VEXVEX-607600 format. One record per residue (C-alpha): residue in one letter; x, y, z. Coordinates in steps of 0.2 Angstrom, whole numbers, plus 5000, padded with zeros to 4 digits. Layout:
<sites>
AXYZ
...
</sites>
This chain:
<sites>
X591559195056
X590559155072
X588959205063
X589259085048
X589658925058
X587858905065
X587158935047
X588258805040
X587758685054
X585958715051
X586158675033
X587158525036
X585758465049
X584358505036
X585358405023
X585558255035
X583758265039
X583258255021
X584358105018
X583558025033
X581858055026
X582257995009
X583057835017
X581457815027
X580357825012
X581457705002
X581457585017
X579557595019
X579257565001
X580457405001
X579557345017
X577857365009
X578457274993
X579157135004
X577457135014
X576457114998
X577556974993
X577256895010
X575456915009
X575356844992
X576356694998
X575256675014
X573556695006
X573956614989
X574656454997
X574156284992
X572256254990
X571756074994
X570655984981
X568855964986
X568355794992
X567455674980
X565955674991
X565555805004
X564155915010
X564156105007
X564156185025
X563256345025
X563356435042
X562956615039
X563556735053
X562856895058
X561656995046
X561256945028
X561857095017
X561957154999
X563657235002
X564857215016
X565157365027
X566857445026
X567857385041
X569057515049
X570657425054
X570557505071
X568857415074
X569657255067
X570957265081
X569857345094
X569257275111
X567557225103
X568357105090
X567857205075
X566257255067
X564657155068
X564857005056
X563957005039
X563656875026
X563356925008
X561856855000
X562656844983
X564056724991
X562756604997
X561756604981
X563256584970
X563856434981
X562156354981
X561856374963
X563556294959
X563356154971
X561756104963
X562656034948
X564255984956
X564355794958
X565555814973
X564255904983
X562955774990
X561855905000
X561856055011
X562056065029
X561256235034
X561856285051
X560856435057
X561356465075
X562556615071
X561256705059
X560756865067
X559456905054
X559156995037
X557757075027
X556356965022
X556856985004
X558656925007
X558056775017
X556856735002
X558256754990
X559356624999
X557856515002
X557356504983
X559156464979
X558956314991
X557256264982
X558156264966
X559556154974
X558356034981
X557456014963
X559055924958
X558755784971
X559955844984
X559455865002
X559556025012
X559655985031
X559356135043
X560156125060
X559856235075
X560056225094
X558556345094
X557756455080
X557356635080
X556056695068
X557356745054
X558256585057
X556656475056
X556056565040
X557656515031
X557556345039
X555856315032
X556556295014
X557556145020
X557055955017
X557255915035
X557356035051
X558255965066
X558056045083
X559056015099
X557955935113
X558356095124
X557856215110
X556356295104
X555656395089
X555256575094
X554056655082
X553356815088
X552656905074
X553157075067
X553157245077
X553757425075
X554057505092
X555057665096
X555557775110
X554657945112
X555658085119
X554458235121
X554358225140
X556158205142
X556558355130
X555358455140
X556158415156
X557858465148
X557058615141
X557558575123
X556458645110
X556358535094
X555758635079
X555058515066
X554658555048
X553858425037
X552758385022
X551758225023
X550458165035
X551257995036
X553058065037
X553257995055
X555157995058
X554958155068
X553658095080
X554758035093
X555358215096
X553658295096
X552458175105
X552358035118
X551657905106
X551157855089
X549957965079
X548457895072
X549157915054
X550757825059
X549857685067
X548657665052
X550057645039
X551257555050
X549957425054
X549557405036
X551357365030
X551757255045
X550157155041
X550657135023
X552457075028
X551756955041
X550556875029
X552056845018
X553056765032
X551556655039
X550856595022
X552656555016
X553056445031
X551356365030
X551556325012
X553356255013
X552956155029
X551256095023
X550256165037
X548456215038
X548056395034
X548156495050
X549256375059
X550756495061
X549556635068
X548856505080
X550656455086
X551156635089
X549556695097
X549356555109
X551156515112
X550956525131
X549556405133
X550256285120
X551956285129
X551056245146
X550056105137
X551756035132
X552356045150
X553656175145
X554556075132
X554756195118
X555656065106
X554155945108
X552956085105
X553856135089
X553855955083
X551955925087
X551556085078
X552456025062
X553756165063
X555256035064
X555455865058
X556655795071
X557155835089
X558955775088
X560455775099
X562055835092
X562755655090
X561155605081
X561355755069
X563155705066
X562655535062
X561355595049
X562555715041
X563955585040
X562755475031
X562355605019
X564155665016
X564555505008
X566155485019
X566355435037
X567455575043
X568055545061
X567055525077
X566855715079
X566655775061
X565755745045
X566355775027
X565955955022
X566656095012
X566556275020
X565756415010
X567356515008
X568356365003
X567056324990
X566956494983
X568856504981
X568756344970
X567356414960
X568356574957
X569856474951
X568856374939
X567756514932
X568156534914
X568556704907
X567056804899
X568056914887
X567056984873
X565356954880
X564257114883
X564157174901
X562757214912
X563357314927
X562657284944
X562957424957
X562357414975
X561757564984
X561657515002
X561357615018
X560857785024
X561257925012
X562458065017
X563358205008
X565058185002
X566058025001
X565657865011
X566357695012
X565357535009
X563857515021
X563357695018
X562957795003
X563957954999
X563158064987
X564858114979
X565657944980
X564157854972
X563857984959
X565657974954
X565657784953
X564157794941
X565057924931
X566657824930
X565557664925
X564757754911
X566357824904
X567557674906
X566657514910
X565857484893
X564257414900
X562757384890
X561557424904
X561557464922
X560657384936
X560557484952
X560157374967
X559457494981
X559357444999
X559257615008
X557957705019
X558557875012
X559458015020
X560158175012
X559058244998
X560558324991
X561558164990
X560058074982
X559858204969
X561758194964
X561458014961
X559858044951
X560758164940
X562158044936
X560857904932
X559958024920
X561558064912
X561857874910
X560157854902
X560558004890
X561957914883
X560857764878
X561257654893
X559657584900
X559557604919
X558457474929
X558257484947
X558057324958
X557457364976
X557957264991
X557357265008
X556957445008
X557057584995
X556157725003
X556157915004
X557857954996
X557957774991
X556457804980
X557057974975
X558557894965
X557457754958
X555957864952
X556657904935
X557357734930
X556857654914
X556157514924
X555857474943
X555857304950
X555357274969
X555257124979
X553457084986
X554057125003
X555157284999
X554757435009
X554657584998
X553757754995
X553957875010
X553858014997
X553958155010
X555158285017
X555558335035
X556858435044
X557258465063
X558158595072
X558458585091
X558758745101
X559458755119
X559058935124
X557958875139
X559158735144
X560558865145
X559458995154
X559058865167
X560858865172
X561059055170
X561759065153
X560959185141
X561259245123
X561059425117
X561659535103
X561159635087
X561159595069
X560859685052
X559359575047
X558059465055
X559059315049
X560759365057
X561059235070
X559359155067
X559958975066
X561058985081
X560558835093
X560758945108
X559359065103
X557559055100
X556959015082
X556159175075
X554559155065
X555459225049
X556759085051
X555458955054
X554559015038
X556159005028
X556458825033
X554658775030
X554758855013
X556258755009
X555458595015
X553858635005
X554858664989
X555858504991
X554258404993
X553558484977
X555158434968
X555058254975
X553258234969
X553658314952
X555058204948
X554058054953
X552658114942
X553858134927
X554757964930
X553157864933
X552157954919
X550858004932
X550058174936
X550558274951
X548958254960
X548958064959
X550758054965
X550258174980
X548858064984
X549957914987
X551458014994
X551258115010
X552658015017
X551657845017
X552657685016
X552057545004
X552657365002
X553257314985
X551557234981
X550657384986
X551757494977
X551457394961
X549657414963
X549857604964
X551057624950
X552657664960
X553557504953
X553357414936
X553657234941
X553857114956
X555457004956
X557256984962
X558857054956
X559056914943
X557456964935
X557957144935
X559657104927
X558757004913
X557557154910
X559057264908
X559857144896
X558257144886
X558157334886
X559957334880
X559557204866
X560857074872
X560656894876
X562256804880
X562856934893
X563956934908
X563457014924
X564857124932
X564857204949
X565257384949
X566357434964
X567457574968
X569357534967
X570157484983
X571857544989
X573157414996
X572557435014
X570757415009
X571157254999
X572157185013
X570757215026
X569457135014
X570656985011
X570756965030
X568956975032
X568556855018
X569956735022
X568856635034
X570256615046
X570456785055
X569256785070
X568456955069
X567156935083
X566856835099
X565756715090
X567056685076
X568356655090
X567256535099
X566756445082
X568656425078
X568956365096
X567656225094
X568456165078
X570256185085
X570456005091
X570055935074
X571356035064
X573155995061
X574656075068
X574956155051
X573256225050
X573456305068
X575056385062
X574256465047
X572756525058
X574056605070
X575056675055
X573456765049
X573256845066
X575156895067
X574956975049
X573457075055
X574457135070
X575957185060
X574857275047
X574257375062
X575957425066
X576257305081
X578057265085
X577657155101
X576357015100
X575756945117
X575356765117
X574156715131
X574356535131
X575656395132
X576656325123
X577256475112
X578056365099
X576556375087
X576656565087
X578556565085
X578356445071
X577156555063
X578256705064
X579756605057
X578656545043
X578156725039
X579956795041
X579256935051
X580357025064
X579057035077
X579356985095
X578356855103
X578056875121
X577256755133
X575956825146
X576556765163
X574756735169
X573956585161
X572156615153
X570856475158
X569056465157
X568956585172
X568456765168
X569456815183
X571056735176
X570656815159
X570656985168
X572256945177
X573056895161
X572557065153
X573257155167
X574857055165
X574957105147
X574857285151
X576257275164
X577357185152
X577157315138
X577657465148
X577857625137
X576857575122
X575157645118
X574357485111
X574657295112
X574057155102
X573257005111
X573256855099
X572056715103
X572656535100
X571356415092
X571556305107
X571156445120
X569356435126
X569056605133
X569956755125
X569656825108
X570856935098
X570857115104
X571757275104
X571957325122
X572557495130
X574157465139
</sites>
């Protein structure tokens, strides 16, 4: 009897445990459904109608990209305030194109202070959209406290360029500089074994030398000069400057600034780079006049990019029945396996191409490549799927972005047609590999490796042993074979003989224009031109362009919606911009902004939300509005402009959340200093 009771007890406990797990699963599912409904309510609320007269405000933040990088939720809630901000070129172009024929939009205010940069082709694409907008008689006004080279290049497409009296236009030319580690590696006794084919394949040089090789210097100088000519002549043409004016401004910046008594703004105006040196009140007066409405004393009538795109999506008619041209973006470094947006995974991209071919019913596929290369195996998996797509009668046209080099060219080489931007960086047809060994480093601290093997290759690739000559020959042989395959597939795809390809390969980089001259691409033009070419090859005219993207799960859709909502501050800059606008928004708008932060915190599993400002009523109102069971707690130490006070508040947060692993610090729109962050308790 005594033996059976424990067994029965264990079975009973297991049964109860099963019930608890089932109940937990059911409850989690119900909560998820409730949360989805809540999100639908939150993000699908009332959309205010556009004003009858307003400027379209374009204030791109971060880097211009073809495709937004995947955002890990832990990064979104991390101390850094999330990943580096990015702005999609397609979003800007779509909004500019629609605004050109929209009678409610009277012009564009191009605010560039938060633009970190972007490839020359991306800046040019947005700029040409602005040119088309201006052709309809509507003005584009560029505004900047100062202008970096990328910011100014885009500003040069505007009708008017305004510069703050304390600002300057910083044009520096283009350069390519690298760190070289050979001496440091020698001191650390690390042996780098380099295997390459291609005189100009210089990615390995930082590990084997103390400076640029002559070959690297030669071809780098050539493509840099080509790109700089495009920058300088483009600006001179749009600003009606004399030929050579930009080179003169850059090369003699020090003496010119001295002659202007150190006044960079006046130097820019005297040099014809800007039209007006304007204070912020003067700029505001100009924008209010263009907007067609007064606004208030701190504002002008404008529509934000995200708000405008939302209206466009609502009014866009269905395109059912029209033939589809698929556009697939391949952006980032190539890796084996699966990768999220922002990188190319050989498996994930190949799978997406296969699924598109089998299920999407497209008439042609345009592959937009913006990649410096990476894994040759990943590149070939993608190439194989593209060939299979062509074998089924679906034309494949490649459109090259900022860079389509090495592995990026590998996947492009056998397309039916290749389009490149004039400033695209392509080619780099070469192969390399590197293997470091640390036997001398270990020996220096008294660690040695020894043993026996059944063949010369047993243990030959260990990093703690010297590399044997047979192992080195093995690796070099593989690299040689890979190069021959690369040259051969280019020769096949481009209808050239192997010797000709080898002559323009050798790892050398070419601009799009140089590549056209050498037969590596078919045409110069942007993505729209490539899409039109694909439609022509497919024999269709009234077609619809559809983006090809991998399906997203609920979490990924939620994160994307947060990032694209325009309300959740994802970086310090975003937070400061939100702060600057806070005094002009209504109580209801503030509550909605806080609500989005609260939703992000709850989605991350936070149960206690710390609010480092007074009063708390907006946060409490937001939580009540969302019907979320999260607890709002006030930080006892107030946060002010002082960094010391901010640090004290953070310490107070940690003290108040004893026992938890992470806490959420929500930033009020009215708080000047802090930003959202996930802080260790």
